[in-house]
C-alpha positions, 0 to 999 in steps of 0.5 A, spaced: 661 510 396 664 503 395 660 497 392 663 491 396 658 486 393 652 486 390 648 486 397 653 492 401 656 499 399 660 502 404 660 509 405 668 512 407 667 519 410 672 524 414 674 525 421 679 528 423 682 529 429 683 535 434 681 539 426 686 537 423 690 530 423 684 524 418 684 519 421 676 518 417 669 514 418 665 510 415 657 507 415 655 501 411 649 500 407 645 494 407 640 490 402 636 485 408 633 478 405 626 483 405 628 487 399 629 493 404 636 496 407 639 498 413 645 502 415 651 499 420 653 506 423 651 514 422 655 518 417 652 524 414 651 523 406 654 529 402 648 530 396 652 526 390 653 521 395 645 521 398 643 521 391 646 514 390 643 511 397 637 515 395 636 511 388 638 504 391 633 505 396 625 508 392 629 516 395 630 512 401 623 510 404 626 503 404 631 504 409 628 501 415 634 501 420 639 506 422 643 500 427 648 504 431 654 500 433 660 502 437 658 507 442 663 513 441 661 514 434 656 520 435 658 525 431 652 523 425 647 521 429 642 527 429 644 528 421 644 522 419 636 521 422 634 528 419 636 524 412 632 519 413 627 520 418 623 515 417 628 509 417 627 505 426 633 510 430 637 504 435 643 505 439 647 503 445 646 505 451 651 511 451 647 514 444 641 514 449 644 517 454 646 522 449 641 524 446 635 523 449 630 526 444 631 522 439 627 517 437 629 511 440 628 504 439 629 500 446 633 494 443 639 496 444 644 494 439 649 491 443 643 487 446 640 480 443 634 482 443 637 486 437 641 482 435 635 476 434 631 481 431 636 481 425 638 474 425 636 473 418 641 477 416 646 478 420 651 475 425 653 479 431 658 480 437 660 484 442 666 483 444 668 479 450 674 481 456 674 488 455 669 494 457 664 496 452 663 503 454 670 504 457 670 510 463 675 513 460 671 517 452 678 516 450 678 509 450 674 507 444 676 499 444 670 495 444 664 496 439 659 491 436 661 488 430 656 486 425 657 481 419 653 480 413 651 473 411 649 473 404 655 479 401 660 475 406 662 482 409 664 484 417 662 491 418 667 494 424 669 500 427 675 501 431 676 494 435 679 492 428 684 497 424 686 495 416 691 499 413 694 499 406 701 501 407 705 506 403 708 505 397 715 504 401 712 498 405 712 495 399 717 494 397 719 491 403 714 486 401 709 489 407 702 491 402 696 492 408 696 489 416 691 488 419 690 489 428 687 490 433 686 497 436 691 500 439 688 501 446 686 494 447 691 494 453 687 500 457 681 497 454 681 490 458 678 489 464 681 489 471 680 483 473 683 475 472 680 472 467 679 478 462 685 476 457 682 469 457 675 472 456 678 476 450 683 471 447 677 465 447 673 470 444 677 472 438 678 465 436 671 463 436 669 471 431 676 467 428 672 461 426 664 464 426 665 467 420 670 463 418 666 465 411 668 473 410 671 475 404 671 482 405 672 487 411 670 494 412 674 497 418 671 505 420 678 509 420 682 505 415 679 502 409 675 496 405 679 489 404 674 486 399 674 479 396 677 481 389 681 486 392 686 481 397 692 480 395 694 476 402 691 472 407 683 470 408 680 474 413 679 468 419 688 469 418 688 475 418 684 475 425 688 470 428 694 473 426 691 479 429 690 475 436 698 474 435 700 481 435 697 482 442 700 476 446 705 480 449 699 485 452 694 479 454 700 476 457 702 481 460 695 483 464 694 476 466 700 477 469 698 483 473 690 480 474 691 474 474 
C-alpha cells in the first residue's frame, strides 16, 4: 500500500492474464472530508494490508463505500464486500448484472446521481465517444475516472496507462510513459463524430483536472508528485492524446 498523500492510499495488487503474465491491478483508499473512508475499485486485501487498512479506518467501521469504477474489473468484488460487508456497495450496470445477489446501492458509478452524491470529495468523468461497456469483453478501454481534489490525485483504470520504463530505456533518456489504452481504436463508437467527442473529452479532462499532481493507474503504476521527474499530469494527458492522433484521424476518415 502506497501513501500517495495525507488522505489517499493506493493499493497495488496482482493480476495475471491467462494465469501467467503479471499485469497488476489496484484499488485506492481515500479519506473523505467527513472523516470517513471510501474504496475506489475492489481488491482482496492480504492480511498485512488488511491490518493496515483497519488501523486507519477504526477497524473498518469508518469505510462508508466501495465504488467499483471499471465495468470489467470484477474478480475482487465479492471478496472485498465480504471483508467490509457494512460498506455501501456501488458498481456499474455490468457489476449489478453479474452479481445480482450482492446488496448494490441503486446509483450506478457511471451516473450523474452518484457523482453528485460524492461531489464533496471527488470529480468523476466518463470518457465520451467510446463504448463504456463494450460488447467485446476483450475491450476494456473505458472506465469511470475519479479525481480526489484534496490530494490532487487521479484514480484511473485501463483508460490511461502510466509505465515506468526499464533501465535500458532510461539510458536513452526515456524515463516513463503516459498513454491511452491501446484498445482505443476498437473502443471508439462506430458513428460519425465519435473521434471528435473523444478528443474534446480528453482535452476537457486535462483542463478540468489541471491541478492534478498524482496519477494512480490500474495495470501499470502510480506516478506521485514526489516521484515525477517529467511533465505535469496536465501535459501528460495532452501528450497521450497527441499519440493517438492517427487513430482518431483514421476513425474520422471511415465514419466521418
